[in-house]
N, C-alpha and C positions, 0 to 999 in steps of 0.2 A: 974855823975849819970844820968843826963838827956840825955847826948850824947850817953850813953850806951843804954838806952831804945829806942831812935830813931833808932839806928843802928840795933837793933834786929827787929824792925817793918819793916824796909826797907828790911832786909834779908828775912823775912817771905813773904812779898809781892812779892819779886823776885822769890822765890821758887814756890808760887802758880801760878804766870803767866807762868813760864816755864813748869810746870806740865800740865796746860791746853793746851798750844801750842803743847806739845809732843803728847798728845792723839788726838788732832785735826788733826795733820799731819799724824798720823798712820791710822785713820779710813776713811779718804777721799782722794782718789788718785788724783793727779793733773789731770786737765781736758785734758791735752795733752798726757797723758800716756795711751796707749791701755790696755784693760782688760787682754789681754794675756800676757802682760809684768809682771803683778803682781801675776798671777796664778802659781802654781807649774808647773814645766816643764812636768809632767806626767798627767796633767788634763787641757786640752785646752777647749776653748769655744765650739768647734764642738763636743767634748765628752759629754759635758753637754746637748747639743741639742739632741744628739743621745740617751742619757739616758732618757730624757724626752719623746721622741717618743716611746721608747721601753716599757715604763711603762704605756702608755696610752691604755685604753681598745680598742680592735679591734671591728670594726662594725660587727653586727650580719648579716650573709648572708641570703638572702631570701630562703625559703625551695625549694629544687629542685623538679621539676615535675617528676612523675614516672608513668609508665603504670599501669593500673588497670585491674586485671584479676578476673573474677567471674566464678566459676564452679557450675553447677547445674546437678544433676543426679536423676534418678527415682529409684536408689538403685539396679538396676538389669541389664538392657540392654543398657543403653546409658549414656553418659556424654556430656554436652553442655558447651562450653566456650564462654563467652562474654568478649571481650578485648577492652580497650580504651587507646589511646595514646595521652595524652595532651602535650607531649614534642614537640620540634621543630626538632627532629632528628628521623630517621627511626629505628625501632626495629624489631627483629625477635623473635617470641615466638616458642620455640621448646621443646616439652616434649616427651620423648621416650615412645614407647609401653611398657606396663607392669608397668606403674606407679600407685601406689595405692593412692586412695583419701578416705577421711573419713568425716563422718557427726557425729552427736551426738552418735549414736549407730550403725552406718552402715559403711560398708567398701566395696569399689568397686575397680576394676582395669581396666585400659584402654586396649583394644584389638587392638588399632591402635595408631600410633603416632599423636601428636597434633602439627601442624605447621601452623603458620600464620605470614605473613609479615604486619608489622604495619607502615603505612606512618605517617608522622607528623600530629598530630591533627585528625587522623583517628580512626576508630573502626572496629571490625570484630566479626562475630559470626560463629561458626562451631560446628558440632556434630560428635562424634566418638562412635563406639561400645564399650560397657563395659560389665563387668560381676561381679556378686556378689561374694565377698570373704567369706561371712557368710550367712547361710540360713535364719537367723533372721533379715535381713535388713528390715528397715521400707519401706513400699511402698509409692509411691508418690514423687513428686519433692521436693528436698531440696538442700540447699547450701552446697557444699563440699569444703574441703581444702586438699592440698597435705599432705599425711600421712608420718610420719617418718618411716624410714626403708624401706625394699623392700620385694619382694616375689621371692627370688632366686629359690625356689623349682619349680616355674612355668615357668622358663625360657625356658626349652625344649618345652613347649607348645607354647610359644610366637614365637619361632624360626620356628615352623611348620606353624603357621598361617601367619607369615611374608612371607613365601614362597608360601602359598596358601591362598589367601584372600577369597576363596569361602567356606571355612569350616564354616558350619552354627553356628551361635551364640549359639543356645541351646546345641549343641554338645560340644562346648568349655566350656560352663557353667557347664555342667555335669562333664567334665574332671577336671575342677578346683575344684569343690566341692569334688570329689572323693579324690583328692590329699590333699586338705586343711582340710577336715573333716573326711575322711575315714568312711563314714556311712555304715551300713549294707544294703544289697539289698532291704530289706523291706522299708527303708527310701525313696528310689528313685523309686521303682517299682510301676507302676500304674496297677498292676495285683497281684493276691494272691500269697503269698510266704510262704515258710516253716517257715519264721522268723516273721510272722505277730504278734505273741504274745510277741516278744522281745521288751523291752523298748528302745526307741530312745530319746536321750537327747535333740535334736533340732527338730524343725518342718520343714520338707523338702517338705511339701505338694505342695508348689508352683512349685516345680521342678520335681514332680513325672511324670514318662513317661513310654513308652512301651519298650519292650526288644530290638527292632532294634536301638532305640536311645541310649540306654545304651551300646549296642555293638559298635556303632559308636564312643562313647566316649572312650571306651577301645581301639579301633583301633587307635584313635588319640594319646593316651598315649603310645601305643606300638610303633607307628611310631616315637614318640619323644624319644624313647630309655628308657622309664620308665618300670620297672618291675611291671606289673599289678598284679602279684600274691601277692604283698605286701599289697594290698588293699582288703577290704572285698568284694566289688562288683566284682573285677577282679578274686577273688578266689572262687566265688560262683558256686557251681556245678549246681544249678538250672538254673542260667542264661546261663551257658554253654550248658545245655541240651535244654533250651527253644530256643536258637538260632541255635543249630546244627540240631534240628529236623525239622525246617521249611525250605523248599527249597529256600525261598527268602533271608534268612539270612545265610544259610549254607556256601556259599563261603567265606563271610567275617569272619564267625566264625572259619572256617578252618584255615584262615590266623592268626587270633588273638590268637587262642589256639594251633596252630601248629598241627592240626589233619588232615593230608592228608595221602592217601594211607593206608598202613597197620596200621598206627597210629590211623586212624579213626575206623577201625574194632576193634582194641584192646580196644578203648574207649567204644564202644557200648557193647562189650562183658564183660568188667570189670564192667561197670555200671549195667548190668543185673545180674551179679553173686556176685559182691562185694559192689555195691553202696548202698546209702541210700535206705532203703526199700520203702520210700515214693516217690522215684524218678525212680524206676526201670521200670515203665510202659513207660517212655520216651524211654528207650532202645528198647522196643518192637515196638514202633512207628518208631523209626529210622531204625531198621532192616527191617521193612516192606517197608518203603519208598525207602531206598537206597540199599537194598540187597534183592530184590524181590524173586530171585530164592531160597534163603535160607529160606525166610519167608514162602513160599508155603509148604515146607516140615516141618518146625519147629513149626509154629503157631498152627496147629491142635492139637499137643500134649499138648501145653500150655492151649489151650482153653478147652480141654477135661479133664484136670487133676483136680479132685475134691479137692485135697489137697492144691491147690494154692488159694491165696486170690482172691475173686471175681473180684477185680480191675484188676488183672493180666490176668485173663481169658477173660474179656471183651476187654482189650487192645490187646490181641492176635487176637481176632476176627476182631477188627477194623483195625489192621495192615494189614490184608489180603486185605481189601478194599483199603487201602492207597498204596498198592503195585502197583496198576495200571496194574497188569499183567493179561492177559487173562487166564493164568494157574490157577488163583485164583478162577475162576468161578466154576469149578467142586468141588473144596474143600469147598467153601461156600455152594453150593447146597447140598452137603452131610451133612454138619453141620445142615442145615435147616431141613433135613429129620430126624435127630436123636435128636434134642432138642425139648422139649415139646412146643407146640404152646402156646403163651402168656408168656413164660418165658423170663427172662431178656436176656439170651443168644440168644434166638430165635429172639428177637427184635434187638439185635446187629447185627446178621447175616443179617436180612432184610435191616438195614441201610447200612451195608457194601456193599451189593449187589447193592443197589441204587447208592451209591457213585461210585462203580466200573463201572457201566453202563454209568455214566456221563463222566468218564475220559478214559475209555477203553471199547468201545462197544463190546458186545459179538460177537464172531466169527459166 
């Protein structure tokens, strides 16, 4: 019985000692055995090192230096660029003509390209002509940024001024507003018009001007291939008459409106017989100035006709003076003899004779 108990204790002790030795030998590799010898063949030490490097966070790079561009415009005639290049490389700033820029409530477009070479660490300032794209632009200098989108409808204008840099900025400005806003003549005319009582949605007073300037804007548009009759200013009968009746603007008006030779005579005749009754007196002036031989025989009948409006009769008298023809002297002198002294017609005859003496002394 005692032998049996001792044997059992010995067996248990041997089992415990063997168990401890087995786990000790499994968890601690021999000092002489490389780690690669006990790793699985598809996972070597260099793989572990690579995995550790890949999972480590990359260092944050320092922010790259960039050139700084600041645009300032007065909202109408100019745009100024101030550029700074803090980098250690050379940069070229190139912005094409016709690029729109915007402020809070204002929109302008460049009339010239912006080009500046930026040396490392350098700066540059330059100014180019600009034009307002809206009549309501705020006056005074403000910071502008490049606007999204473009102004493709103005490209024909930009092509013209690219070829001729001498086109005045005010003329380009008027042409742009005509295309962008299509205002009536009264909005841009610095003279009385038949449309003065018509409402205008925007305030164009900053851009109001005389008939020659408006004609020059239409000439620019026509040269650019634009159909000016699509726009209210281009289709205005009054502007056509205002510029056709004045010797200084007549040659350009003939080109713009296509009124040369027989076409011009047909224009005056149709205006007189079929045109707006408020504009027919222009035709009498035009016939007097440019068709004096016809005026000398035609105007006395108009001046003497009591059924005609007084404005037409007076215009007929004045047109004789405008003719600059010495043949008009006897006609006006005969009128002076038959109109009552002190009458409106008699006064018009006197003024016409004085004008005629200034431009064509009596024989």
